[in-house]
DRENKOLFI-891152 format. One record per residue (C-alpha): z, y, x; residue in one letter; residue number from 1. Coordinates in steps of 0.02 Angstrom, whole numbers. Layout:
BEGIN
<rec pz="Z" py="Y" px="X" r="A" k="NUM"/>
...
This chain:
BEGIN
<rec pz="-3864" py="-2283" px="1775" r="M" k="1"/>
<rec pz="-3867" py="-2121" px="1872" r="T" k="2"/>
<rec pz="-3810" py="-2129" px="2053" r="I" k="3"/>
<rec pz="-3703" py="-1984" px="2110" r="Y" k="4"/>
<rec pz="-3682" py="-1984" px="2300" r="P" k="5"/>
<rec pz="-3524" py="-1889" px="2342" r="A" k="6"/>
<rec pz="-3490" py="-1744" px="2458" r="I" k="7"/>
<rec pz="-3310" py="-1691" px="2481" r="D" k="8"/>
<rec pz="-3291" py="-1522" px="2564" r="I" k="9"/>
<rec pz="-3140" py="-1467" px="2664" r="K" k="10"/>
<rec pz="-3144" py="-1311" px="2772" r="A" k="11"/>
<rec pz="-3333" py="-1308" px="2752" r="G" k="12"/>
<rec pz="-3356" py="-1484" px="2820" r="R" k="13"/>
<rec pz="-3408" py="-1647" px="2738" r="C" k="14"/>
<rec pz="-3257" py="-1762" px="2743" r="V" k="15"/>
<rec pz="-3180" py="-1911" px="2654" r="R" k="16"/>
<rec pz="-2996" py="-1932" px="2617" r="L" k="17"/>
<rec pz="-2913" py="-2101" px="2595" r="T" k="18"/>
<rec pz="-2842" py="-2106" px="2418" r="Q" k="19"/>
<rec pz="-2843" py="-1915" px="2415" r="G" k="20"/>
<rec pz="-2717" py="-1895" px="2555" r="K" k="21"/>
<rec pz="-2749" py="-1734" px="2651" r="A" k="22"/>
<rec pz="-2678" py="-1807" px="2812" r="D" k="23"/>
<rec pz="-2798" py="-1957" px="2807" r="Q" k="24"/>
<rec pz="-2961" py="-1867" px="2835" r="E" k="25"/>
<rec pz="-3123" py="-1924" px="2915" r="T" k="26"/>
<rec pz="-3253" py="-1791" px="2957" r="V" k="27"/>
<rec pz="-3432" py="-1850" px="2931" r="Y" k="28"/>
<rec pz="-3530" py="-1690" px="2952" r="S" k="29"/>
<rec pz="-3504" py="-1506" px="2989" r="L" k="30"/>
<rec pz="-3651" py="-1464" px="2875" r="H" k="31"/>
<rec pz="-3634" py="-1529" px="2695" r="P" k="32"/>
<rec pz="-3804" py="-1457" px="2645" r="A" k="33"/>
<rec pz="-3889" py="-1565" px="2777" r="E" k="34"/>
<rec pz="-3802" py="-1718" px="2704" r="V" k="35"/>
<rec pz="-3861" py="-1667" px="2531" r="A" k="36"/>
<rec pz="-4040" py="-1644" px="2592" r="A" k="37"/>
<rec pz="-4032" py="-1822" px="2657" r="G" k="38"/>
<rec pz="-3978" py="-1885" px="2487" r="F" k="39"/>
<rec pz="-4122" py="-1792" px="2406" r="K" k="40"/>
<rec pz="-4245" py="-1866" px="2531" r="A" k="41"/>
<rec pz="-4187" py="-2039" px="2477" r="E" k="42"/>
<rec pz="-4227" py="-2000" px="2296" r="G" k="43"/>
<rec pz="-4066" py="-1935" px="2223" r="S" k="44"/>
<rec pz="-4072" py="-1801" px="2087" r="D" k="45"/>
<rec pz="-3884" py="-1769" px="2080" r="W" k="46"/>
<rec pz="-3739" py="-1750" px="2199" r="V" k="47"/>
<rec pz="-3554" py="-1752" px="2156" r="H" k="48"/>
<rec pz="-3463" py="-1618" px="2255" r="V" k="49"/>
<rec pz="-3274" py="-1597" px="2268" r="V" k="50"/>
<rec pz="-3199" py="-1439" px="2339" r="D" k="51"/>
<rec pz="-3045" py="-1518" px="2414" r="L" k="52"/>
<rec pz="-2971" py="-1353" px="2470" r="D" k="53"/>
<rec pz="-2994" py="-1292" px="2293" r="G" k="54"/>
<rec pz="-2907" py="-1445" px="2223" r="A" k="55"/>
<rec pz="-2756" py="-1417" px="2333" r="F" k="56"/>
<rec pz="-2749" py="-1227" px="2315" r="R" k="57"/>
<rec pz="-2794" py="-1212" px="2132" r="G" k="58"/>
<rec pz="-2953" py="-1108" px="2145" r="E" k="59"/>
<rec pz="-3125" py="-1133" px="2224" r="P" k="60"/>
<rec pz="-3131" py="-1112" px="2413" r="Q" k="61"/>
<rec pz="-3302" py="-1176" px="2467" r="N" k="62"/>
<rec pz="-3429" py="-1100" px="2348" r="L" k="63"/>
<rec pz="-3541" py="-1041" px="2491" r="D" k="64"/>
<rec pz="-3560" py="-1222" px="2544" r="A" k="65"/>
<rec pz="-3593" py="-1270" px="2363" r="V" k="66"/>
<rec pz="-3731" py="-1139" px="2350" r="A" k="67"/>
<rec pz="-3810" py="-1208" px="2508" r="A" k="68"/>
<rec pz="-3811" py="-1382" px="2430" r="I" k="69"/>
<rec pz="-3889" py="-1313" px="2271" r="V" k="70"/>
<rec pz="-4025" py="-1237" px="2379" r="A" k="71"/>
<rec pz="-4081" py="-1412" px="2430" r="T" k="72"/>
<rec pz="-4142" py="-1439" px="2251" r="G" k="73"/>
<rec pz="-4009" py="-1563" px="2199" r="L" k="74"/>
<rec pz="-3913" py="-1542" px="2038" r="K" k="75"/>
<rec pz="-3729" py="-1519" px="2081" r="V" k="76"/>
<rec pz="-3583" py="-1588" px="1983" r="Q" k="77"/>
<rec pz="-3435" py="-1488" px="2051" r="L" k="78"/>
<rec pz="-3247" py="-1513" px="2040" r="G" k="79"/>
<rec pz="-3095" py="-1449" px="2131" r="G" k="80"/>
<rec pz="-2984" py="-1303" px="2083" r="G" k="81"/>
<rec pz="-3073" py="-1256" px="1921" r="L" k="82"/>
<rec pz="-2917" py="-1210" px="1825" r="R" k="83"/>
<rec pz="-2965" py="-1048" px="1737" r="D" k="84"/>
<rec pz="-3116" py="-971" px="1653" r="A" k="85"/>
<rec pz="-3153" py="-858" px="1801" r="A" k="86"/>
<rec pz="-3160" py="-1003" px="1923" r="S" k="87"/>
<rec pz="-3274" py="-1101" px="1807" r="V" k="88"/>
<rec pz="-3387" py="-949" px="1794" r="G" k="89"/>
<rec pz="-3393" py="-930" px="1983" r="R" k="90"/>
<rec pz="-3439" py="-1113" px="2004" r="A" k="91"/>
<rec pz="-3581" py="-1100" px="1879" r="L" k="92"/>
<rec pz="-3640" py="-938" px="1958" r="A" k="93"/>
<rec pz="-3647" py="-1029" px="2126" r="A" k="94"/>
<rec pz="-3774" py="-1145" px="2047" r="G" k="95"/>
<rec pz="-3674" py="-1296" px="1989" r="A" k="96"/>
<rec pz="-3763" py="-1388" px="1849" r="S" k="97"/>
<rec pz="-3600" py="-1465" px="1787" r="R" k="98"/>
<rec pz="-3419" py="-1419" px="1818" r="V" k="99"/>
<rec pz="-3277" py="-1544" px="1817" r="V" k="100"/>
<rec pz="-3109" py="-1495" px="1745" r="L" k="101"/>
<rec pz="-2964" py="-1598" px="1808" r="G" k="102"/>
<rec pz="-2786" py="-1532" px="1817" r="T" k="103"/>
<rec pz="-2808" py="-1402" px="1679" r="R" k="104"/>
<rec pz="-2891" py="-1529" px="1565" r="A" k="105"/>
<rec pz="-2732" py="-1633" px="1574" r="A" k="106"/>
<rec pz="-2624" py="-1480" px="1542" r="E" k="107"/>
<rec pz="-2717" py="-1385" px="1405" r="S" k="108"/>
<rec pz="-2826" py="-1445" px="1264" r="A" k="109"/>
<rec pz="-2856" py="-1263" px="1217" r="D" k="110"/>
<rec pz="-2933" py="-1228" px="1387" r="F" k="111"/>
<rec pz="-3049" py="-1377" px="1373" r="V" k="112"/>
<rec pz="-3103" py="-1325" px="1199" r="A" k="113"/>
<rec pz="-3135" py="-1146" px="1259" r="E" k="114"/>
<rec pz="-3241" py="-1204" px="1406" r="M" k="115"/>
<rec pz="-3342" py="-1323" px="1296" r="V" k="116"/>
<rec pz="-3372" py="-1182" px="1173" r="K" k="117"/>
<rec pz="-3433" py="-1068" px="1314" r="L" k="118"/>
<rec pz="-3530" py="-1192" px="1421" r="H" k="119"/>
<rec pz="-3566" py="-1344" px="1313" r="G" k="120"/>
<rec pz="-3624" py="-1502" px="1402" r="E" k="121"/>
<rec pz="-3609" py="-1418" px="1572" r="R" k="122"/>
<rec pz="-3422" py="-1453" px="1559" r="V" k="123"/>
<rec pz="-3357" py="-1624" px="1613" r="A" k="124"/>
<rec pz="-3180" py="-1687" px="1629" r="V" k="125"/>
<rec pz="-3119" py="-1787" px="1778" r="G" k="126"/>
<rec pz="-2981" py="-1911" px="1741" r="I" k="127"/>
<rec pz="-2897" py="-1976" px="1898" r="D" k="128"/>
<rec pz="-2786" py="-2122" px="1856" r="A" k="129"/>
<rec pz="-2646" py="-2207" px="1951" r="K" k="130"/>
<rec pz="-2577" py="-2362" px="1866" r="N" k="131"/>
<rec pz="-2652" py="-2300" px="1703" r="G" k="132"/>
<rec pz="-2571" py="-2127" px="1713" r="K" k="133"/>
<rec pz="-2659" py="-1963" px="1748" r="V" k="134"/>
<rec pz="-2638" py="-1886" px="1921" r="A" k="135"/>
<rec pz="-2664" py="-1699" px="1949" r="V" k="136"/>
<rec pz="-2665" py="-1561" px="2081" r="K" k="137"/>
<rec pz="-2768" py="-1655" px="2207" r="G" k="138"/>
<rec pz="-2680" py="-1818" px="2159" r="W" k="139"/>
<rec pz="-2515" py="-1748" px="2222" r="V" k="140"/>
<rec pz="-2427" py="-1765" px="2053" r="D" k="141"/>
<rec pz="-2432" py="-1906" px="1926" r="T" k="142"/>
<rec pz="-2403" py="-1861" px="1743" r="T" k="143"/>
<rec pz="-2338" py="-1961" px="1596" r="D" k="144"/>
<rec pz="-2506" py="-1945" px="1507" r="T" k="145"/>
<rec pz="-2604" py="-2105" px="1487" r="G" k="146"/>
<rec pz="-2782" py="-2100" px="1554" r="A" k="147"/>
<rec pz="-2856" py="-2176" px="1395" r="L" k="148"/>
<rec pz="-2757" py="-2054" px="1288" r="E" k="149"/>
<rec pz="-2829" py="-1907" px="1386" r="L" k="150"/>
<rec pz="-3005" py="-1978" px="1376" r="A" k="151"/>
<rec pz="-2994" py="-1990" px="1187" r="R" k="152"/>
<rec pz="-2921" py="-1814" px="1175" r="R" k="153"/>
<rec pz="-3055" py="-1726" px="1277" r="V" k="154"/>
<rec pz="-3195" py="-1825" px="1196" r="A" k="155"/>
<rec pz="-3129" py="-1766" px="1029" r="G" k="156"/>
<rec pz="-3142" py="-1587" px="1093" r="L" k="157"/>
<rec pz="-3328" py="-1608" px="1125" r="G" k="158"/>
<rec pz="-3330" py="-1657" px="1309" r="V" k="159"/>
<rec pz="-3483" py="-1765" px="1337" r="R" k="160"/>
<rec pz="-3457" py="-1820" px="1518" r="T" k="161"/>
<rec pz="-3297" py="-1900" px="1581" r="I" k="162"/>
<rec pz="-3276" py="-1951" px="1762" r="I" k="163"/>
<rec pz="-3149" py="-2089" px="1778" r="Y" k="164"/>
<rec pz="-3077" py="-2116" px="1952" r="T" k="165"/>
<rec pz="-2963" py="-2261" px="1990" r="D" k="166"/>
<rec pz="-2855" py="-2191" px="2130" r="I" k="167"/>
<rec pz="-2798" py="-2362" px="2185" r="G" k="168"/>
<rec pz="-2975" py="-2409" px="2237" r="T" k="169"/>
<rec pz="-3044" py="-2239" px="2291" r="D" k="170"/>
<rec pz="-3096" py="-2237" px="2473" r="G" k="171"/>
<rec pz="-3028" py="-2413" px="2500" r="M" k="172"/>
<rec pz="-3196" py="-2506" px="2494" r="L" k="173"/>
<rec pz="-3115" py="-2645" px="2393" r="T" k="174"/>
<rec pz="-3231" py="-2642" px="2242" r="G" k="175"/>
<rec pz="-3219" py="-2544" px="2079" r="P" k="176"/>
<rec pz="-3086" py="-2578" px="1948" r="N" k="177"/>
<rec pz="-3207" py="-2649" px="1819" r="L" k="178"/>
<rec pz="-3077" py="-2682" px="1681" r="P" k="179"/>
<rec pz="-3016" py="-2502" px="1692" r="A" k="180"/>
<rec pz="-3193" py="-2433" px="1684" r="Q" k="181"/>
<rec pz="-3231" py="-2545" px="1535" r="A" k="182"/>
<rec pz="-3072" py="-2489" px="1447" r="A" k="183"/>
<rec pz="-3110" py="-2303" px="1462" r="V" k="184"/>
<rec pz="-3290" py="-2330" px="1406" r="A" k="185"/>
<rec pz="-3226" py="-2425" px="1253" r="E" k="186"/>
<rec pz="-3098" py="-2290" px="1217" r="A" k="187"/>
<rec pz="-3231" py="-2158" px="1187" r="V" k="188"/>
<rec pz="-3385" py="-2259" px="1140" r="E" k="189"/>
<rec pz="-3391" py="-2192" px="962" r="T" k="190"/>
<rec pz="-3378" py="-2009" px="1015" r="T" k="191"/>
<rec pz="-3542" py="-1987" px="1109" r="G" k="192"/>
<rec pz="-3452" py="-1959" px="1275" r="A" k="193"/>
<rec pz="-3525" py="-2040" px="1431" r="Q" k="194"/>
<rec pz="-3424" py="-2112" px="1574" r="I" k="195"/>
<rec pz="-3458" py="-2094" px="1759" r="I" k="196"/>
<rec pz="-3364" py="-2224" px="1860" r="A" k="197"/>
<rec pz="-3284" py="-2175" px="2025" r="S" k="198"/>
<rec pz="-3184" py="-2269" px="2154" r="G" k="199"/>
<rec pz="-3202" py="-2426" px="2256" r="G" k="200"/>
<rec pz="-3390" py="-2455" px="2274" r="V" k="201"/>
<rec pz="-3408" py="-2544" px="2440" r="A" k="202"/>
<rec pz="-3568" py="-2645" px="2437" r="V" k="203"/>
<rec pz="-3729" py="-2655" px="2337" r="L" k="204"/>
<rec pz="-3655" py="-2794" px="2232" r="G" k="205"/>
<rec pz="-3527" py="-2670" px="2163" r="D" k="206"/>
<rec pz="-3670" py="-2563" px="2097" r="V" k="207"/>
<rec pz="-3744" py="-2720" px="2019" r="S" k="208"/>
<rec pz="-3577" py="-2761" px="1938" r="A" k="209"/>
<rec pz="-3565" py="-2587" px="1862" r="L" k="210"/>
<rec pz="-3746" py="-2595" px="1804" r="A" k="211"/>
<rec pz="-3705" py="-2760" px="1717" r="S" k="212"/>
<rec pz="-3554" py="-2679" px="1636" r="L" k="213"/>
<rec pz="-3667" py="-2539" px="1575" r="A" k="214"/>
<rec pz="-3771" py="-2666" px="1480" r="R" k="215"/>
<rec pz="-3621" py="-2704" px="1369" r="T" k="216"/>
<rec pz="-3548" py="-2527" px="1374" r="H" k="217"/>
<rec pz="-3699" py="-2416" px="1346" r="A" k="218"/>
<rec pz="-3599" py="-2256" px="1375" r="N" k="219"/>
<rec pz="-3562" py="-2306" px="1556" r="L" k="220"/>
<rec pz="-3686" py="-2179" px="1620" r="H" k="221"/>
<rec pz="-3664" py="-2169" px="1808" r="G" k="222"/>
<rec pz="-3569" py="-2207" px="1966" r="V" k="223"/>
<rec pz="-3505" py="-2098" px="2107" r="I" k="224"/>
<rec pz="-3523" py="-2173" px="2280" r="I" k="225"/>
<rec pz="-3442" py="-2096" px="2433" r="G" k="226"/>
<rec pz="-3369" py="-2188" px="2580" r="K" k="227"/>
<rec pz="-3485" py="-2339" px="2567" r="A" k="228"/>
<rec pz="-3632" py="-2223" px="2600" r="I" k="229"/>
<rec pz="-3549" py="-2138" px="2747" r="Y" k="230"/>
<rec pz="-3494" py="-2303" px="2823" r="E" k="231"/>
<rec pz="-3675" py="-2365" px="2804" r="K" k="232"/>
<rec pz="-3629" py="-2511" px="2693" r="R" k="233"/>
<rec pz="-3770" py="-2460" px="2577" r="L" k="234"/>
<rec pz="-3896" py="-2320" px="2561" r="T" k="235"/>
<rec pz="-3928" py="-2201" px="2419" r="V" k="236"/>
<rec pz="-4104" py="-2272" px="2403" r="A" k="237"/>
<rec pz="-4036" py="-2449" px="2385" r="Q" k="238"/>
<rec pz="-3909" py="-2395" px="2255" r="A" k="239"/>
<rec pz="-4042" py="-2304" px="2155" r="L" k="240"/>
<rec pz="-4154" py="-2457" px="2158" r="A" k="241"/>
<rec pz="-4011" py="-2570" px="2103" r="E" k="242"/>
<rec pz="-3962" py="-2453" px="1962" r="A" k="243"/>
<rec pz="-4141" py="-2453" px="1898" r="R" k="244"/>
């Protein structure tokens, strides 16, 4: 599995939100690029970056910070506010290796198909689920769309990377929702789409559990780890070793 350490950016700072709530913010660094450089020094090739201001406002807000992270040599998987073609283009121009469509992916199959046609495998879809339903707009709104239904839909449109976040576990350090991750992997296993699990990783044993799950669900490709790293419950180097 690929380990994706996470950097969430708000007002140019590296922060974490509890379950996506803007008023439950912890600031970990004023310099996200320095955090990224630390991840690279530990052996990471990728970093998962979320422009939180972009997610709440509907268009990218922190692309200068993203460009600075790209300059560290890490490949950047970027989400947050990418809701039109121009925003996706700006994100790629800032150096993102992969862009993550969230809200618009839930709203418009045509938009997803257009972005896949233009940018191919550089386009991923992020599915944020609350009780099995898709949440959008920075997790502010919950839709009637089922998470597995959306996963099948976007995979059918040619999306080859799906990031599945279980909101109930995100930032809570309670362990990942393994049945939910298994279910989404099963839902798209015949399509060629890969799943990146997100939410809940608290200790090294959680990485082990996901790695074990990947042995029976070969398309479980990676895991995003955020708060556990910042709270020093595990290191990127340890997670990389466990995933190998």
